[in-house]
MDAnalysis code that builds the backbone (N, CA, C; Angstrom):
import MDAnalysis as mda
import numpy as np

u = mda.Universe.empty(231, n_residues=77, atom_resindex=np.repeat(np.arange(77), 3), trajectory=True)
u.add_TopologyAttr("name", ["N", "CA", "C"] * 77)
u.add_TopologyAttr("resid", np.arange(1, 78))
u.add_TopologyAttr("resname", ["MET", "PHE", "LEU", "SER", "ALA", "TYR", "ARG", "LYS", "ALA", "PHE", "MET", "MET", "ILE", "VAL", "ASP", "SER", "CYS", "SER", "ILE", "CYS", "ALA", "ASP", "CYS", "THR", "GLY", "ALA", "ARG", "GLU", "GLU", "CYS", "LYS", "SER", "PRO", "ARG", "LEU", "ALA", "ARG", "PRO", "THR", "ALA", "GLU", "ALA", "MET", "ALA", "VAL", "ASP", "VAL", "TYR", "ALA", "THR", "VAL", "ARG", "GLN", "TYR", "GLY", "TYR", "PRO", "ILE", "GLU", "VAL", "LEU", "ARG", "ASP", "TYR", "SER", "GLU", "GLN", "MET", "ASN", "ARG", "TYR", "ALA", "PHE", "LEU", "MET", "ILE", "GLU"])
u.atoms.positions = np.array([
    [0.824, -1.184, 0.000],
    [0.000, 0.000, 0.000],
    [0.874, 1.256, 0.000],
    [1.978, 1.201, 0.729],
    [2.878, 2.349, 0.789],
    [3.380, 2.695, -0.618],
    [3.738, 1.677, -1.394],
    [4.237, 1.912, -2.753],
    [3.142, 2.391, -3.701],
    [1.894, 2.283, -3.277],
    [0.769, 2.774, -4.073],
    [0.330, 4.163, -3.610],
    [1.204, 4.864, -2.916],
    [1.010, 6.246, -2.465],
    [0.132, 6.379, -1.226],
    [-0.119, 5.284, -0.527],
    [-0.829, 5.364, 0.744],
    [0.226, 5.371, 1.851],
    [0.596, 6.566, 2.313],
    [1.655, 6.697, 3.307],
    [1.277, 6.122, 4.650],
    [-0.008, 6.162, 4.971],
    [-0.458, 5.691, 6.275],
    [-1.278, 4.415, 6.102],
    [-0.646, 3.305, 6.344],
    [-1.315, 2.006, 6.259],
    [-0.877, 1.176, 7.461],
    [-1.822, 0.435, 8.021],
    [-1.543, -0.328, 9.232],
    [-2.332, -1.630, 9.182],
    [-1.647, -2.760, 9.256],
    [-2.301, -4.066, 9.197],
    [-2.467, -4.627, 10.601],
    [-3.682, -5.094, 10.881],
    [-3.956, -5.760, 12.154],
    [-4.500, -7.145, 11.845],
    [-3.829, -8.151, 12.374],
    [-4.329, -9.506, 12.202],
    [-5.202, -9.858, 13.400],
    [-6.164, -10.717, 13.175],
    [-7.026, -11.151, 14.269],
    [-6.568, -12.556, 14.630],
    [-5.437, -12.605, 15.295],
    [-4.789, -13.861, 15.644],
    [-3.692, -13.531, 16.649],
    [-2.995, -14.527, 17.088],
    [-1.879, -14.265, 17.995],
    [-0.701, -13.705, 17.199],
    [0.151, -12.988, 17.874],
    [1.329, -12.392, 17.247],
    [2.256, -13.487, 16.736],
    [2.843, -13.285, 15.587],
    [3.749, -14.296, 15.035],
    [5.111, -13.699, 14.664],
    [5.471, -12.607, 15.312],
    [6.751, -11.953, 15.006],
    [7.923, -12.808, 15.493],
    [7.843, -13.283, 16.722],
    [8.915, -14.122, 17.268],
    [8.515, -15.600, 17.207],
    [9.431, -16.435, 16.843],
    [9.146, -17.873, 16.753],
    [8.883, -18.473, 18.135],
    [9.473, -17.883, 19.165],
    [9.330, -18.418, 20.520],
    [8.541, -17.466, 21.425],
    [7.378, -17.009, 20.954],
    [6.541, -16.068, 21.701],
    [6.075, -16.690, 23.015],
    [6.159, -15.899, 24.072],
    [5.711, -16.378, 25.389],
    [4.202, -16.299, 25.522],
    [3.574, -15.471, 24.708],
    [2.133, -15.310, 24.780],
    [1.685, -14.324, 25.845],
    [2.616, -13.759, 26.578],
    [2.294, -12.787, 27.624],
    [2.866, -11.429, 27.240],
    [1.994, -10.424, 27.143],
    [2.421, -9.083, 26.706],
    [3.550, -8.523, 27.580],
    [3.488, -8.751, 28.890],
    [4.514, -8.202, 29.779],
    [5.882, -8.861, 29.590],
    [5.932, -10.003, 28.915],
    [7.198, -10.695, 28.644],
    [7.623, -10.573, 27.185],
    [6.966, -9.710, 26.419],
    [7.241, -9.556, 24.986],
    [8.695, -9.149, 24.746],
    [9.350, -9.860, 23.833],
    [10.757, -9.584, 23.511],
    [10.893, -8.479, 22.461],
    [9.811, -8.182, 21.731],
    [9.856, -7.179, 20.659],
    [8.647, -6.247, 20.736],
    [8.469, -5.523, 21.831],
    [7.263, -4.697, 21.979],
    [7.116, -3.604, 20.920],
    [8.206, -3.144, 20.350],
    [8.112, -2.105, 19.312],
    [7.612, -2.657, 17.982],
    [7.742, -3.949, 17.783],
    [7.273, -4.578, 16.545],
    [5.864, -5.146, 16.683],
    [5.457, -5.429, 17.906],
    [4.165, -6.064, 18.140],
    [3.033, -5.145, 17.696],
    [1.981, -5.744, 17.157],
    [0.807, -4.998, 16.708],
    [-0.326, -5.168, 17.702],
    [-1.116, -4.116, 17.908],
    [-2.279, -4.274, 18.775],
    [-3.341, -5.111, 18.064],
    [-4.223, -5.687, 18.827],
    [-5.324, -6.420, 18.224],
    [-6.357, -5.422, 17.705],
    [-7.198, -5.887, 16.807],
    [-8.272, -5.037, 16.285],
    [-9.185, -4.587, 17.424],
    [-9.461, -5.499, 18.356],
    [-10.312, -5.157, 19.497],
    [-9.699, -4.044, 20.335],
    [-8.369, -4.033, 20.476],
    [-7.692, -2.992, 21.241],
    [-7.810, -1.630, 20.566],
    [-8.087, -1.626, 19.271],
    [-8.257, -0.384, 18.516],
    [-9.743, -0.046, 18.349],
    [-10.597, -0.665, 19.157],
    [-12.044, -0.426, 19.189],
    [-12.766, -0.886, 17.929],
    [-12.219, -1.897, 17.250],
    [-12.901, -2.485, 16.099],
    [-13.765, -3.643, 16.607],
    [-15.055, -3.587, 16.320],
    [-15.947, -4.694, 16.654],
    [-15.762, -5.731, 15.548],
    [-14.921, -6.709, 15.790],
    [-14.547, -7.686, 14.769],
    [-15.769, -8.434, 14.247],
    [-16.607, -8.923, 15.124],
    [-17.772, -9.708, 14.694],
    [-18.718, -8.869, 13.838],
    [-19.041, -7.658, 14.281],
    [-19.952, -6.800, 13.523],
    [-19.353, -6.400, 12.177],
    [-18.070, -6.097, 12.152],
    [-17.423, -5.682, 10.908],
    [-17.384, -6.815, 9.900],
    [-17.001, -7.995, 10.336],
    [-16.936, -9.153, 9.438],
    [-18.324, -9.485, 8.905],
    [-19.327, -9.480, 9.759],
    [-20.698, -9.784, 9.326],
    [-21.244, -8.725, 8.381],
    [-20.856, -7.466, 8.582],
    [-21.312, -6.370, 7.723],
    [-20.931, -6.623, 6.265],
    [-19.809, -7.278, 6.045],
    [-19.345, -7.545, 4.686],
    [-19.711, -8.945, 4.204],
    [-20.533, -9.631, 4.975],
    [-21.077, -10.912, 4.537],
    [-20.180, -12.119, 4.710],
    [-19.131, -11.984, 5.513],
    [-18.246, -13.117, 5.752],
    [-18.714, -13.900, 6.981],
    [-18.446, -15.191, 7.021],
    [-18.880, -15.993, 8.163],
    [-17.975, -15.791, 9.379],
    [-18.593, -15.708, 10.546],
    [-17.851, -15.643, 11.803],
    [-18.800, -16.062, 12.928],
    [-18.362, -16.976, 13.746],
    [-19.156, -17.474, 14.860],
    [-18.243, -17.689, 16.065],
    [-18.821, -17.635, 17.239],
    [-18.081, -17.965, 18.460],
    [-17.900, -19.475, 18.469],
    [-16.668, -19.922, 18.622],
    [-16.388, -21.355, 18.633],
    [-16.556, -21.897, 20.040],
    [-17.127, -23.069, 20.117],
    [-17.348, -23.693, 21.422],
    [-16.310, -24.763, 21.735],
    [-15.521, -25.129, 20.722],
    [-14.567, -26.215, 20.894],
    [-13.406, -26.005, 19.912],
    [-12.199, -26.385, 20.304],
    [-11.035, -26.214, 19.430],
    [-11.109, -27.055, 18.163],
    [-11.977, -28.047, 18.131],
    [-12.098, -28.884, 16.928],
    [-12.936, -28.207, 15.841],
    [-13.638, -27.126, 16.176],
    [-14.465, -26.424, 15.187],
    [-13.590, -25.607, 14.235],
    [-14.066, -25.466, 12.995],
    [-13.315, -24.716, 11.986],
    [-13.318, -23.229, 12.322],
    [-12.144, -22.616, 12.244],
    [-11.977, -21.217, 12.583],
    [-11.827, -20.382, 11.307],
    [-12.487, -19.242, 11.269],
    [-12.284, -18.280, 10.189],
    [-11.301, -17.240, 10.700],
    [-10.331, -16.871, 9.881],
    [-9.325, -15.893, 10.288],
    [-9.415, -14.671, 9.384],
    [-9.298, -13.499, 9.973],
    [-9.417, -12.256, 9.229],
    [-8.304, -11.294, 9.626],
    [-8.085, -10.306, 8.794],
    [-7.129, -9.231, 9.076],
    [-7.768, -7.929, 8.615],
    [-7.346, -6.849, 9.208],
    [-7.854, -5.531, 8.830],
    [-6.686, -4.670, 8.364],
    [-6.822, -4.106, 7.195],
    [-5.823, -3.177, 6.669],
    [-6.422, -1.783, 6.773],
    [-5.864, -0.984, 7.652],
    [-6.350, 0.381, 7.859],
    [-5.556, 1.321, 6.966],
    [-6.264, 2.097, 6.148],
    [-5.610, 3.000, 5.195],
    [-6.197, 4.393, 5.335],
    [-5.324, 5.384, 5.336],
    [-5.792, 6.771, 5.326],
    [-5.373, 7.413, 4.033],
])
């Protein structure tokens, strides 16, 4: 997006951070806090409402064996 003249672009994945291969999973123990991205929820994005607004499937899972839908948000100004 930057190369397409959008100077302000920010990607948020709706998943756990994958920057470090050996992530502790605890924010207070993060080895790369300057690289870590906030979650969409932390930026006040209602993930369920937004995904449903565009007609994509999303449901609360009751068990880890259920199929998960994964989404990301690209914020552009």
